[in-house]
N, C-alpha and C positions, 0 to 999 in steps of 0.2 A: 355165289352158289355153285359155280362150275369148279372151282379149284379142287374141292375133295373127289370130284368124278374123273378128274384127269388120270388119277392113279390107276383107274380101271380101263383107260383107253389105250388104243394100240395104233401103230402105223399112220393109216390114212386119216383116222379120226383126229389124232394128235396134230398131224400136219394141217387138217382143216382149221383146228383151234388156233394154231400158231399164225396161219395165214390172216385169220381174222383179227387175232390180237395184235399183229404186226401193224395194223392199219388203225388202231386205236391212238387217239390223241394222249400226248404225255400225262394230261391230267388224269386220264382213266388209267393209265399204267400205274401212276401213283396210288390210285385207289386199289388196284390189284395188289400192289405191295402192301399196302395197309392191310388188307385182308389176309395175305400170306403171313404177315407179322402176327396177326391175331391168332391164327390157326396153325401156325408153323407148317404152312403149305410151301415152303421154299423149294423143295425138291420138284413138285409139281410144276412150279414157276420156271425152274431151270429146265425142265423136260420140254417145255413149250418154247422158251427163248432159244435153246439150242437149234431149233428147227426154223428159225427166223433168218432173214437176211443179215449178213454180217453188220451192215451198217445200223440196222435197228438194234442188233445185239449190244453194240457199243452205246447207243443212246439209252438203252434200258440200264446198262451198267451204270452209266452216269446218273441216271435218276435214282438208282439204289444207293449209289455212294453217298447220298445225303444222310442215309442210316449211319454211316461211319462217324459222323459228327456227334451223333446221339448216343450211339452204342458201338464203339469200336469192336467189341466182341462179336457182336452180330456180323459186322462187316468181315471180320476174320473167318467166321463160320461160312458166310456166303462165299468168301474166296475158295475155301476147302470144297464146298458144294460145286462151285463153278469148275474147279479142276477135275472133279469127278465126273462132270458131264461135258468135259472138253471145252469149257469156256474160260479157262484159267487166263489165257493171254488176253481176252477181251476184258476182264474183270481187273487184271493188273494195269491195264492201259486207261482204266477209268480215273 
């Protein structure tokens, strides 16, 4: 239920969400990705991931890469979105 609200957040609130989200277990990140897929909230996800530590960015990109096997077009769109948010190198490395 938080993903739609991220579009209305700024600065410190986005960082607070990113700090909390970076500590979520991988299974929870998978559920966030599923929710993003259902509601097309990828931009909000990218807006949070870009504020996470680089090591966690790489881990999340690897989790999201599982979508490439099911939907290569989605992975391509995510790559473009990643580029737009300054995460291109992270996604290319996944």
